[in-house]
C-alpha positions as MATLAB code, in Angstrom:
seq = 'MGYDRWAGGGRGGFGAGHGHHGMGHGRGRRRVFDGGELRLVLLKLIADTPRHGYDLIREIEAMTGGAYAPSPGVVYPTLTMLEDMELIAEERSEGAKKMFAATDAGRTHLAEQAEQAEALIARLTDIGRHSARTDGGPVRRAMGNLRTVLQNRLGQGDVDADLLHQASAIIDEAAQKIERLKA';
ca = [
    -112.236   30.117    6.774;
    -115.856   31.272    6.863;
    -114.847   34.020    9.116;
    -112.306   37.139    8.862;
    -110.014   36.759   11.787;
    -108.067   39.660   10.361;
    -110.673   42.386   10.834;
    -109.858   44.493   14.017;
    -110.170   43.045   17.727;
    -107.832   41.942   20.119;
    -104.355   42.580   20.446;
    -102.757   41.165   17.404;
    -101.173   44.477   17.010;
     -99.478   46.100   19.557;
    -100.157   49.203   22.107;
     -98.247   52.334   22.406;
     -95.189   52.124   24.526;
     -94.909   48.194   24.151;
     -91.850   46.542   22.616;
     -88.091   47.367   22.517;
     -88.696   50.571   20.889;
     -92.276   50.869   21.263;
     -93.944   54.219   19.833;
     -96.059   56.600   21.724;
     -94.967   56.007   25.336;
     -98.714   55.794   25.970;
     -99.721   59.378   25.399;
    -102.165   59.880   22.734;
     -99.931   58.383   19.862;
    -101.299   56.065   17.149;
    -100.690   52.519   17.520;
     -98.229   51.361   15.094;
    -100.270   48.406   14.364;
    -104.103   47.812   15.126;
    -106.042   44.684   15.126;
    -104.644   42.267   12.837;
    -102.090   44.389   11.025;
     -99.093   42.961   12.685;
    -100.311   39.585   11.397;
    -100.516   40.770    7.904;
     -97.090   42.281    7.925;
     -95.440   39.202    9.300;
     -97.334   37.289    6.514;
     -96.015   39.451    3.965;
     -92.483   39.297    5.232;
     -92.507   35.505    5.755;
     -93.845   35.230    2.316;
     -91.413   37.243    1.015;
     -88.487   35.257    2.705;
     -89.005   32.351    5.217;
     -87.866   33.628    8.504;
     -87.852   32.981   12.373;
     -89.244   35.369   14.874;
     -86.256   36.743   15.879;
     -85.287   37.866   12.068;
     -88.826   39.355   11.821;
     -88.592   41.640   14.840;
     -85.158   42.877   13.666;
     -86.505   43.379    9.908;
     -89.476   45.292   11.148;
     -86.911   47.338   13.601;
     -84.596   47.972   10.297;
     -87.739   49.272    8.245;
     -88.463   51.712   10.850;
     -84.960   52.832   11.543;
     -84.842   51.676   15.020;
     -87.942   53.491   15.957;
     -90.070   50.618   16.393;
     -89.453   46.687   17.299;
     -92.264   44.627   18.244;
     -91.815   42.703   21.369;
     -91.202   38.689   21.374;
     -94.481   38.750   23.595;
     -96.272   39.865   20.845;
     -94.509   38.434   17.833;
     -94.321   34.610   18.592;
     -98.035   34.435   19.939;
     -98.951   36.093   16.246;
     -96.727   33.455   14.541;
     -98.541   30.581   16.234;
    -101.839   32.253   15.352;
    -100.741   32.469   11.743;
     -99.563   28.537   12.153;
    -102.974   27.491   13.394;
    -104.654   29.530   10.741;
    -102.596   27.401    8.254;
    -101.283   30.484    6.536;
     -97.707   29.738    7.673;
     -95.859   26.290    8.382;
     -92.607   25.540   10.061;
     -89.787   24.701    7.768;
     -87.086   22.800    8.247;
     -83.993   24.706    9.203;
     -80.586   24.365   10.849;
     -80.260   25.323   14.473;
     -82.955   25.501   17.445;
     -84.916   28.418   15.684;
     -88.291   27.965   13.899;
     -88.257   29.134   10.619;
     -91.634   29.685    8.626;
     -92.508   29.664    5.189;
     -95.889   30.941    3.819;
     -98.548   28.159    2.875;
    -100.386   28.268   -0.329;
    -103.227   29.595    1.833;
    -101.333   32.279    3.342;
    -100.443   33.426    0.007;
    -103.843   33.415   -1.347;
    -104.628   35.460    1.616;
    -101.903   37.792    1.102;
    -102.834   38.321   -2.429;
    -106.455   39.118   -1.384;
    -104.902   41.548    1.285;
    -102.046   42.911   -1.076;
    -103.011   46.634   -0.880;
    -103.566   46.672    2.885;
    -100.008   44.687    3.037;
     -98.298   47.257    1.075;
     -99.800   50.095    2.744;
     -98.663   48.538    6.211;
     -95.192   48.308    4.631;
     -95.208   51.936    3.488;
     -96.182   53.066    7.114;
     -93.237   51.247    8.569;
     -90.821   52.663    6.082;
     -92.162   56.010    6.639;
     -91.478   55.909   10.413;
     -87.958   54.944    9.527;
     -87.551   58.008    6.981;
     -89.211   60.384    9.823;
     -86.850   58.730   12.632;
     -83.978   59.249   10.608;
     -84.683   62.913   10.017;
     -85.713   63.333   13.789;
     -83.503   60.888   15.669;
     -79.947   61.719   14.198;
     -77.186   60.002   16.365;
     -75.821   63.437   17.832;
     -79.648   64.387   18.973;
     -80.000   60.864   20.357;
     -76.806   61.233   22.108;
     -77.772   64.701   23.471;
     -81.070   63.742   24.719;
     -79.392   60.812   26.268;
     -76.816   62.759   28.286;
     -80.116   64.937   29.223;
     -82.097   62.375   30.703;
     -78.740   60.904   32.549;
     -78.208   64.109   34.045;
     -81.962   64.621   35.218;
     -82.109   61.095   36.335;
     -78.831   61.670   38.370;
     -79.041   65.332   39.949;
     -83.067   65.247   40.512;
     -82.870   61.813   41.668;
     -81.094   62.713   44.663;
     -83.174   63.190   47.892;
     -82.109   67.056   48.371;
     -84.084   68.372   45.380;
     -86.549   71.196   46.279;
     -89.151   72.996   44.362;
     -86.947   76.022   43.596;
     -84.295   73.111   41.792;
     -87.258   71.677   39.898;
     -88.419   75.235   38.592;
     -84.777   75.898   37.559;
     -84.484   72.482   35.529;
     -87.849   73.032   33.893;
     -86.668   76.508   32.890;
     -83.253   75.259   31.340;
     -84.997   72.575   29.595;
     -88.086   75.100   28.196;
     -85.701   77.643   27.128;
     -83.682   74.989   25.088;
     -86.956   73.944   23.537;
     -87.836   77.521   22.510;
     -84.166   77.903   20.882;
     -84.414   74.702   18.787;
     -87.949   75.797   17.791;
     -86.600   79.031   16.491;
     -83.643   77.477   14.525;
     -83.524   78.059   10.714;
     -82.780   75.256    8.249;
];
């Protein structure tokens, strides 16, 4: 391979707001992966243990504490690319799911990129630690409650500007109270 298909470019990673639990919601947050970073993460996980695509998605989701799961629409084409690059190969498995294992070329490439691969894995686990601190069950439940109430109440046809201002004021007041909480 006389070229580096791992450097930047394209959408080998994934944009904000994509995937089952995409990060960012499209507003100024950094992508979870840029360029070829997702390829490197998938290769690292496959080199550690042969896996199929669904297992890779779930493993990344587990590493991030549920905060992020790449979509199948990104993972499967990336696996095909890794296979085309001869860095992974399909392994015999029971059932309909394709199991992949790293090839010798894949292990060599991973060894050359070990520092970056470890940094990417660390980034995923950091997301998981952050998620555990900020997305606890009771908070997630309360946020879901608020979302449902807002959709139900403000989604009705009889919503006027005064009602919108009242709802906004209540939410702003709650945000200020949370900001002032002491640990």
